[in-house]
C-alpha positions in Angstrom: 33.0 -53.0 -38.9 35.3 -50.7 -36.5 35.3 -53.5 -34.1 36.3 -55.5 -36.5 39.2 -53.6 -37.5 39.7 -54.4 -33.7 39.2 -57.4 -33.5 42.2 -57.9 -36.3 44.4 -55.8 -34.4 43.8 -58.3 -31.1 44.9 -60.9 -33.5 47.6 -59.3 -34.0 48.9 -59.3 -30.7 47.8 -55.6 -29.7 46.8 -55.8 -26.1 43.2 -54.3 -26.1 39.5 -55.5 -24.3 37.3 -56.5 -27.3 33.7 -55.7 -26.9 32.3 -59.5 -27.9 28.5 -58.7 -26.8 28.5 -55.1 -27.9 29.9 -56.3 -31.7 27.6 -59.1 -32.0 24.6 -57.3 -31.1 25.2 -54.5 -33.0 26.1 -56.4 -36.2 22.8 -58.4 -35.6 21.2 -55.4 -36.0 22.8 -53.9 -39.0 22.7 -57.2 -40.7 19.1 -57.6 -39.6 17.9 -54.0 -40.9 19.6 -54.7 -44.1 17.9 -57.8 -44.7 14.9 -56.3 -43.7 15.4 -53.9 -46.9 14.1 -56.3 -49.5 11.0 -54.9 -48.5 11.1 -52.6 -50.7 10.6 -55.3 -53.4 7.0 -55.6 -51.5 6.7 -51.4 -52.1 7.4 -51.5 -55.6 5.2 -54.1 -56.5 2.9 -52.5 -54.7 2.7 -49.0 -55.8 3.9 -50.1 -59.8 2.4 -53.5 -60.1 6.4 -55.3 -60.5 9.6 -54.7 -58.8 13.3 -54.6 -60.3 12.3 -51.5 -61.8 14.8 -49.3 -60.1 17.5 -51.2 -62.0 21.0 -51.3 -60.5 19.1 -50.3 -56.9 17.2 -53.4 -57.1 19.6 -56.2 -58.6 22.2 -54.7 -56.1 20.2 -55.6 -53.5 20.4 -59.8 -53.5 23.8 -59.8 -52.8 23.1 -57.8 -50.0 20.5 -59.8 -48.5 22.7 -62.8 -49.0 25.6 -61.5 -47.9 24.0 -60.4 -44.8 22.3 -63.8 -43.8 25.9 -65.1 -44.0 27.4 -62.3 -41.5 24.0 -63.7 -39.9 24.9 -67.0 -40.0 29.1 -67.1 -39.9 28.6 -65.0 -36.2 26.2 -67.3 -35.0 28.4 -69.7 -35.4 31.8 -68.0 -34.3 29.3 -66.5 -31.0 27.9 -69.9 -30.3 31.1 -72.0 -30.7 33.9 -70.0 -29.1 37.1 -71.4 -30.4 40.5 -70.5 -32.4 39.6 -70.0 -35.6 41.5 -68.8 -38.7 39.7 -68.9 -41.8 36.0 -68.5 -41.0 36.9 -64.9 -39.2 38.7 -64.0 -42.2 35.6 -65.0 -44.2 33.1 -63.3 -42.5 35.5 -60.2 -41.9 35.6 -60.1 -46.2 31.9 -60.8 -46.8 31.5 -57.4 -44.2 33.4 -55.5 -46.0 32.2 -56.4 -49.4 28.8 -55.9 -47.7 28.9 -52.4 -46.4 30.5 -51.5 -50.3 27.4 -52.8 -51.2 25.7 -50.9 -48.8 27.5 -48.3 -49.4 25.8 -48.2 -53.3 22.7 -49.3 -52.5 22.3 -45.3 -50.6 23.7 -43.7 -52.9 21.4 -45.5 -56.2 18.3 -45.0 -53.3 19.0 -41.0 -53.0 18.9 -41.2 -56.8 15.5 -43.0 -56.7 14.3 -40.9 -53.8 14.8 -37.6 -56.1 12.8 -39.8 -58.9 9.9 -41.0 -57.2 10.0 -39.1 -53.7 9.5 -36.0 -55.6 
């Protein structure tokens, strides 16, 4: 997210060098790991015989998966077809900000679940 903010600053005329390749690499890793979080559905199904028993945590996983896929797709488009854009980077950035907020909530609910099921 820090690098995304730097990109916005650069677009607004601040002179800086934007680490494009590093942004793409780190963003891809983060989004892919958040998608892999969906494996939690298999874990709960395997342990408890059903999914969505974790309430908010499970239901928030779906928008996280969708926004992560959206971030990967829009990021891929911008990386492969570099040109001056206005709308796509804005939508990409806003979606990823929402995604980070949702992941924060998932972390919070995950800690609560750890206390419930893990102890």
